[in-house]
C-alpha positions as CSV (number, residue, x, y, z in Angstrom):
1,M,133.3,175.8,175.9
2,R,130.4,175.2,178.2
3,S,128.4,178.2,176.9
4,T,128.9,176.9,173.3
5,V,127.4,173.6,174.2
6,R,124.4,175.2,175.9
7,S,124.0,177.6,173.0
8,S,124.0,174.7,170.5
9,F,121.6,172.7,172.6
10,A,119.3,175.6,173.1
11,N,119.3,176.4,169.3
12,G,118.6,172.7,168.5
13,T,115.8,172.6,171.1
14,A,114.3,175.9,169.7
15,L,114.4,174.5,166.2
16,S,112.8,171.2,167.2
17,L,110.1,173.1,169.0
18,A,109.5,175.4,166.0
19,V,109.2,172.4,163.6
20,F,106.8,170.6,166.0
21,S,104.6,173.7,166.4
22,L,104.4,174.2,162.7
23,A,103.4,170.5,162.2
24,V,100.7,170.9,164.8
25,L,99.4,174.1,163.3
26,C,99.3,172.5,159.8
27,G,97.4,169.5,161.1
28,C,100.2,167.0,160.8
29,D,99.7,164.2,163.4
30,G,103.2,162.7,162.7
31,R,101.9,159.7,160.8
32,V,103.0,159.0,157.3
33,S,100.5,157.5,154.9
34,T,101.8,155.0,152.4
35,T,98.4,154.7,150.6
36,P,97.9,156.9,147.6
37,P,94.7,158.9,147.4
38,I,91.8,157.0,145.9
39,D,91.7,159.1,142.7
40,V,95.4,158.5,141.9
41,P,95.9,155.4,139.8
42,V,98.8,153.1,140.5
43,L,101.0,153.0,137.4
44,G,103.6,150.4,136.3
45,P,107.1,151.3,135.0
46,W,107.4,152.7,131.5
47,E,108.5,150.2,128.8
48,T,110.2,151.9,125.9
49,A,111.3,150.9,122.4
50,L,112.0,152.6,119.0
51,S,109.7,151.9,116.1
52,A,111.0,149.7,113.4
53,D,112.5,152.5,111.3
54,G,113.6,154.5,114.4
55,T,111.2,157.4,113.6
56,Y,109.4,157.2,117.0
57,S,110.1,156.4,120.6
58,V,107.1,154.5,121.9
59,A,106.5,154.0,125.7
60,W,103.7,152.3,127.5
61,R,102.8,151.5,131.1
62,V,100.1,149.5,132.8
63,V,97.4,151.4,134.7
64,G,97.1,149.5,137.9
65,G,100.8,148.7,138.2
66,A,101.0,145.2,136.7
67,I,99.5,143.1,134.0
68,P,96.8,140.9,135.6
69,K,96.4,137.3,134.8
70,A,93.4,136.7,132.5
71,D,91.8,140.0,133.4
72,P,91.3,143.1,131.3
73,F,93.7,146.0,131.8
74,D,94.4,149.5,130.5
75,V,97.7,150.9,129.2
76,E,99.0,154.5,128.8
77,V,100.9,155.0,125.6
78,R,103.3,157.9,124.7
79,I,104.8,158.4,121.3
80,L,107.6,160.9,120.7
81,D,109.1,161.9,117.3
82,A,112.8,161.9,116.5
83,G,113.2,165.4,118.1
84,G,111.7,164.1,121.4
85,N,108.4,166.0,120.9
86,P,105.0,164.4,121.2
87,A,104.2,163.0,117.8
88,D,101.0,164.0,115.9
89,V,100.0,160.4,115.0
90,S,97.4,157.7,115.7
91,C,98.1,154.3,117.0
92,M,96.8,150.8,117.6
93,M,97.9,148.3,120.2
94,D,97.7,144.5,119.9
95,A,99.4,141.4,121.4
96,E,100.1,137.8,120.2
97,M,101.7,134.6,121.3
98,P,104.2,133.7,118.6
99,E,104.7,130.1,119.7
100,H,101.0,129.5,119.8
101,G,100.0,131.3,116.6
102,H,97.2,133.4,118.2
103,G,96.6,136.8,119.6
104,M,94.3,138.4,122.1
105,N,90.6,137.5,122.0
106,V,89.7,141.2,122.3
107,V,90.4,144.4,120.4
108,P,91.5,147.2,122.7
109,V,89.9,150.6,122.3
110,M,92.4,153.5,121.8
111,E,91.4,156.8,123.3
112,P,93.5,159.9,122.2
113,R,94.6,161.9,125.3
114,G,96.5,164.7,123.6
115,R,99.3,164.9,121.1
116,G,101.2,161.7,121.2
117,E,99.3,160.3,124.2
118,F,96.7,157.5,124.2
119,L,94.9,155.2,126.6
120,A,94.5,151.6,125.4
121,K,91.5,150.2,127.2
122,G,90.6,146.5,127.5
123,L,93.8,144.6,126.7
124,L,93.6,140.9,127.9
125,L,96.5,138.4,128.0
126,H,94.3,135.4,128.6
127,M,97.0,132.7,129.3
128,P,100.6,132.3,130.6
129,G,103.5,132.3,128.2
130,R,105.5,134.6,125.9
131,W,103.6,137.5,124.5
132,S,104.6,140.0,121.8
133,I,103.0,143.4,122.5
134,M,102.8,145.7,119.5
135,V,102.2,149.4,119.1
136,D,101.5,150.4,115.5
137,V,102.2,154.1,114.9
138,K,100.4,155.6,111.9
139,N,101.2,158.9,110.3
140,G,99.2,159.3,107.1
141,A,99.8,156.2,104.9
142,I,102.9,155.1,106.8
143,T,102.8,152.7,109.7
144,E,105.7,151.8,111.9
145,R,105.6,149.1,114.6
146,A,107.3,149.1,118.0
147,Q,107.4,145.6,119.7
148,F,107.9,144.5,123.2
149,L,108.2,141.0,124.7
150,Y,106.4,140.1,127.9
151,L,106.5,136.7,129.7
152,M,103.2,136.1,131.5
153,P,104.0,133.9,134.5
């Protein structure tokens, strides 16, 4: 029994020594960074909805992680067709406050990023309250809307 304990201890020590040696050789100093590299944007969670007729699945997320109060922000948009493939469409993004009867004071610029992928630049929710965020998906002469509700604190 004693030799089994020593053998297990020796194997564990050898394994620990091997892992430590590998970490030193690879330049690992044992610290874990919680900060993403500078060139990697922080992204918020995806918000997803079907378009009004159910033809498209529309998803968007904020570049920067969260919608800022009264500051411009950008949004990634992804649009999939009924088969789950990136849709060959164009889109526009807008927002309005239904209770107030007005929308944003800016028109976002839509940059195509590939089939079914867009970057909406320059959205601005300028006051607190309930916002309806809309993505209009256009395929030829047909436009379908996906709507999302957002409460700006």
